[in-house]
GUNU-616881 format. One record per residue: residue in three letters; x, y, z of N, C-alpha, C in turn. Coordinates in steps of 0.1 Angstrom, whole numbers, padded with zeros to 4 digits, always signed. Example, Ala and Ser with C-alpha at 12.3 -4.5 7.8 and 13.67 -1.06 7.14 Angstrom:
// residues 2
ALA+0132-0057+0078+0123-0045+0078+0132-0033+0078 SER+0128-0022+0071+0137-0011+0071+0129+0000+0079 
// end
This chain:
// residues 175
MET+0096-0786+0270+0104-0777+0266+0092-0765+0257 TYR+0080-0770+0253+0077-0769+0242+0067-0757+0244 LYS+0071-0757+0251+0055-0746+0261+0065-0734+0273 ARG+0075-0738+0269+0087-0728+0273+0088-0717+0262 LYS+0094-0724+0248+0097-0716+0238+0083-0713+0235 LYS+0072-0716+0236+0058-0706+0230+0060-0694+0240 GLY+0057-0692+0251+0057-0684+0261+0071-0676+0250 GLN+0084-0676+0254+0094-0668+0251+0088-0662+0239 ALA+0084-0669+0232+0075-0665+0222+0070-0656+0219 ALA+0067-0657+0228+0049-0647+0227+0058-0634+0235 ILE+0063-0632+0250+0064-0626+0253+0079-0616+0250 THR+0087-0621+0231+0094-0612+0223+0086-0606+0215 ASP+0073-0614+0211+0064-0611+0204+0057-0598+0212 LEU+0051-0593+0221+0049-0585+0231+0058-0572+0231 PHE+0071-0579+0234+0079-0571+0238+0082-0561+0221 VAL+0083-0568+0212+0086-0560+0195+0072-0554+0195 ALA+0062-0555+0196+0046-0551+0197+0047-0537+0199 ILE+0053-0530+0211+0054-0524+0228+0064-0520+0224 GLY+0075-0520+0219+0086-0509+0205+0085-0505+0195 ILE+0073-0511+0188+0068-0508+0175+0061-0493+0174 PHE+0048-0495+0190+0036-0490+0194+0047-0477+0198 ILE+0063-0477+0211+0064-0463+0206+0063-0459+0198 VAL+0071-0459+0193+0082-0455+0176+0075-0449+0169 LEU+0059-0454+0168+0049-0448+0161+0043-0438+0169 ILE+0035-0436+0178+0034-0424+0195+0045-0418+0194 THR+0055-0419+0195+0064-0406+0193+0064-0403+0179 ILE+0068-0409+0166+0065-0406+0152+0052-0394+0150 THR+0043-0395+0155+0028-0389+0153+0032-0379+0161 SER+0033-0378+0174+0035-0367+0182+0044-0359+0176 VAL+0056-0362+0173+0067-0349+0165+0059-0346+0148 LEU+0051-0348+0144+0046-0352+0132+0030-0336+0140 TRP+0026-0343+0148+0020-0332+0148+0017-0321+0155 ASN+0035-0323+0162+0037-0306+0164+0040-0298+0152 LEU+0049-0301+0147+0051-0297+0135+0043-0289+0130 TYR+0024-0298+0126+0016-0292+0116+0011-0283+0128 HIS+0009-0284+0141+0006-0274+0147+0014-0265+0147 ILE+0025-0259+0144+0032-0248+0149+0033-0238+0134 ARG+0031-0248+0123+0028-0246+0111+0017-0239+0106 LEU+0003-0241+0114-0009-0240+0114-0012-0230+0121 ILE-0002-0226+0135-0005-0208+0139+0002-0206+0133 ASN+0015-0206+0127+0025-0195+0120+0015-0186+0107 ARG+0007-0196+0093-0001-0196+0089-0012-0185+0094 MET-0019-0189+0104-0030-0181+0114-0020-0167+0113 ASP-0008-0168+0121-0003-0151+0125+0001-0147+0115 HIS+0003-0152+0101+0001-0145+0088-0009-0141+0084 ASP-0017-0151+0077-0036-0141+0076-0035-0131+0083 ASP-0036-0128+0095-0039-0119+0106-0033-0111+0104 ILE-0018-0107+0099-0013-0098+0098-0016-0091+0080 VAL-0018-0099+0073-0022-0098+0058-0036-0088+0058 VAL-0044-0096+0069-0059-0087+0073-0056-0072+0073 LYS-0048-0069+0085-0046-0063+0094-0041-0050+0079 THR-0031-0056+0072-0023-0045+0069-0034-0039+0057 PHE-0039-0051+0048-0056-0048+0039-0066-0033+0047 GLN-0064-0039+0058-0074-0030+0068-0073-0017+0070 VAL-0061-0016+0073-0052+0002+0076-0053+0006+0064 SER-0049-0001+0051-0047+0004+0039-0063+0008+0035 ASP-0073+0000+0036-0085+0006+0030-0089+0017+0033 LEU-0087+0014+0050-0091+0031+0057-0086+0040+0049 LEU-0073+0039+0050-0064+0052+0048-0068+0053+0032 LEU-0069+0050+0022-0067+0050+0011-0085+0047+0001 LYS-0089+0050+0010-0106+0046+0005-0120+0061+0011 THR-0113+0067+0027-0121+0071+0033-0111+0085+0033 SER-0119+0098+0039-0117+0106+0044-0112+0112+0058 GLY-0114+0097+0065-0110+0097+0079-0128+0101+0089 SER-0126+0096+0098-0134+0100+0110-0129+0104+0119 PRO-0134+0121+0122-0141+0128+0119-0135+0132+0101 ASP-0139+0139+0096-0138+0148+0079-0133+0154+0086 ASN-0125+0159+0096-0118+0172+0098-0106+0169+0106 TRP-0100+0156+0104-0095+0153+0116-0082+0151+0112 ASP-0076+0162+0101-0063+0169+0098-0064+0186+0103 TYR-0077+0188+0104-0076+0203+0112-0075+0196+0123 LEU-0082+0188+0132-0083+0189+0143-0069+0185+0148 VAL-0060+0180+0140-0043+0178+0142-0036+0190+0142 LEU-0038+0198+0134-0029+0205+0128-0032+0222+0139 GLU-0048+0221+0141-0048+0235+0145-0052+0234+0160 ASP-0061+0221+0163-0063+0224+0176-0055+0215+0184 ASP-0046+0209+0177-0037+0200+0188-0046+0182+0195 ALA-0052+0179+0183-0061+0165+0185-0048+0154+0192 THR-0052+0146+0200-0043+0133+0191-0049+0119+0187 SER-0047+0108+0190-0050+0099+0183-0068+0095+0190 ALA-0069+0099+0204-0079+0096+0212-0090+0106+0204 ASP-0087+0120+0199-0098+0122+0192-0104+0118+0181 ILE-0096+0111+0177-0102+0104+0161-0104+0089+0163 GLU-0113+0089+0154-0119+0076+0154-0108+0066+0141 PHE-0107+0068+0134-0099+0066+0119-0091+0075+0112 ILE-0084+0067+0106-0077+0083+0101-0076+0076+0081 GLY-0078+0087+0072-0083+0081+0061-0074+0096+0052 ILE-0072+0092+0038-0059+0106+0037-0070+0114+0026 ILE-0076+0104+0016-0078+0110+0006-0089+0120+0008 ASP-0090+0129-0002-0098+0138-0004-0108+0137-0014 GLU-0103+0137-0026-0111+0128-0036-0105+0115-0037 GLU-0108+0109-0054-0103+0095-0056-0093+0095-0058 TYR-0083+0091-0048-0067+0088-0049-0061+0095-0050 LYS-0071+0109-0045-0061+0123-0040-0054+0127-0032 ILE-0042+0128-0023-0039+0129-0014-0036+0145-0009 PRO-0042+0151-0004-0038+0168-0003-0029+0169+0011 TYR-0020+0182+0006-0009+0181+0017-0011+0182+0033 ASP-0025+0188+0035-0027+0192+0050-0029+0174+0054 LYS-0037+0168+0047-0036+0152+0053-0024+0149+0057 ILE-0013+0146+0045+0005+0142+0054+0006+0153+0060 ASN+0006+0165+0060+0013+0172+0067+0009+0166+0085 ALA-0007+0166+0090-0010+0159+0096-0007+0150+0102 LEU-0005+0141+0090+0004+0128+0094+0016+0127+0106 ARG+0028+0136+0098+0035+0141+0101+0033+0142+0120 GLU+0027+0154+0120+0022+0156+0132+0018+0147+0144 LEU+0012+0138+0136+0004+0124+0148+0014+0117+0156 GLY+0023+0113+0139+0037+0102+0141+0033+0091+0144 GLU+0045+0077+0142+0039+0065+0142+0030+0061+0154 ASP+0034+0062+0169+0028+0058+0181+0012+0062+0181 GLU+0009+0071+0177-0005+0077+0177-0011+0073+0161 ILE-0005+0069+0155-0012+0061+0144-0014+0047+0145 LYS-0003+0040+0152-0010+0028+0152-0023+0029+0163 GLU-0021+0036+0173-0026+0036+0183-0042+0036+0172 VAL-0048+0046+0166-0059+0050+0156-0062+0040+0153 PHE-0056+0025+0145-0052+0015+0139-0058+0005+0144 HIS-0054+0003+0162-0051-0009+0171-0042-0015+0163 ALA-0029-0013+0161-0018-0021+0153-0010-0019+0162 GLY-0009-0020+0172+0002-0016+0187+0009-0029+0188 GLN+0005-0035+0182+0014-0054+0182+0026-0054+0173 TYR+0025-0045+0161+0022-0049+0148+0035-0039+0148 ARG+0052-0037+0136+0057-0025+0137+0050-0020+0124 PHE+0049-0007+0126+0038-0001+0115+0054+0009+0106 GLY+0048+0012+0096+0050+0020+0089+0045+0026+0072 LEU+0046+0039+0074+0032+0042+0064+0048+0049+0051 ARG+0052+0055+0038+0055+0063+0030+0046+0060+0019 ILE+0050+0077+0014+0050+0080-0002+0055+0079-0010 LYS+0062+0080-0021+0069+0078-0029+0065+0085-0043 ASP+0072+0095-0050+0071+0097-0063+0069+0088-0071 ALA+0069+0093-0084+0068+0088-0098+0079+0079-0099 GLU+0089+0084-0094+0107+0078-0097+0113+0073-0082 SER+0100+0063-0079+0102+0061-0060+0115+0067-0050 VAL+0112+0084-0052+0114+0086-0043+0109+0093-0031 ILE+0117+0089-0018+0106+0092-0007+0104+0106-0004 VAL+0092+0111-0005+0085+0123-0003+0079+0121+0016 PHE+0071+0112+0022+0070+0110+0032+0071+0098+0039 SER+0076+0099+0048+0080+0083+0059+0077+0084+0067 VAL+0069+0079+0078+0068+0078+0093+0064+0064+0093 GLY+0072+0055+0107+0074+0045+0111+0088+0045+0104 LYS+0086+0029+0110+0098+0010+0109+0097+0011+0090 MET+0102+0012+0076+0101+0005+0069+0105-0006+0063 SER+0112-0008+0077+0121-0021+0072+0114-0036+0079 GLY+0113-0048+0075+0108-0059+0083+0112-0061+0093 GLY+0126-0069+0092+0130-0076+0102+0122-0081+0114 GLY+0108-0089+0116+0103-0093+0122+0099-0111+0113 LYS+0090-0117+0118+0089-0127+0120+0082-0130+0108 PHE+0073-0117+0109+0063-0120+0094+0060-0106+0088 SER+0057-0100+0080+0063-0086+0074+0054-0086+0063 VAL+0045-0073+0058+0038-0074+0046+0037-0059+0042 ASN+0039-0056+0029+0041-0048+0022+0033-0038+0017 LEU+0024-0036+0016+0013-0032+0007+0017-0018-0001 ALA+0018-0014-0019+0018-0004-0023+0002+0001-0035 ARG-0002+0012-0036-0008+0014-0036-0009+0025-0049 ASP-0016+0028-0060-0011+0041-0063-0019+0056-0062 ILE-0017+0062-0061-0020+0074-0055-0016+0088-0060 MET-0024+0103-0065-0018+0114-0066-0017+0121-0051 TYR-0007+0126-0050-0007+0137-0042-0003+0149-0041 GLU-0003+0159-0028-0005+0174-0036+0015+0174-0024 LEU+0021+0179-0027+0033+0181-0024+0035+0195-0015 THR+0027+0205-0017+0027+0216-0014+0013+0219-0014 PRO+0010+0232-0004-0004+0238-0003-0007+0242-0015 GLY-0015+0245-0023-0017+0242-0036-0011+0242-0051 ALA-0004+0233-0047+0006+0227-0061-0009+0218-0069 ALA+0001+0215-0077-0007+0207-0087-0007+0189-0078 TYR-0011+0182-0085-0013+0166-0076-0002+0160-0085 GLU+0005+0152-0082+0016+0147-0087+0011+0130-0080 TYR+0017+0122-0093+0014+0109-0092+0029+0102-0085 GLY+0017+0090-0073+0032+0085-0063+0024+0074-0057 THR+0030+0068-0052+0026+0056-0045+0022+0057-0029 VAL+0017+0052-0019+0016+0047-0008+0017+0037-0006 GLU+0028+0028+0006+0030+0016+0008+0028+0021+0021 VAL+0021+0015+0029+0019+0008+0042+0025-0009+0046 LEU+0035-0008+0060+0043-0020+0059+0033-0022+0075 LEU+0036-0033+0077+0028-0041+0092+0039-0055+0093 SER+0051-0057+0097+0055-0066+0104+0056-0072+0117 GLN+0057-0081+0122+0051-0089+0134+0071-0093+0143 
// end
């Protein structure tokens, strides 16, 4: 009789141990999946932040490639295939009227194509000192999973030959 009770206790201990093991494996699996989702989301967010800075830097720190891309768009009907990248600065943070007009001619889809940002919603906006929109292309509202809006101070020419005015350029990418 004593051996039988010992065997029952061992079997009961075995089932309790298996139950605890299953609970621990389930908790570990759920926590691992939550961590994995957070990691993927963080990587997606970091990718869109880096892409926004890259687009903003190319736009606001270079005159583009080729240098006369705005002339090509306005006079020769060039498309995004003819432009390596778009830069809108002539001098230090000064945007001439022709570059803004060339952006208007290109439109959102071709600008996205030049910057290889096709998987993102793209928006570009120039505001004056009182936050009145002077120029806008693309979608300037997030609405996606992630949205990054980067604003930088600039000077822009509103009409050909006019004095430069202070304003900001906003670049928005969202997923």
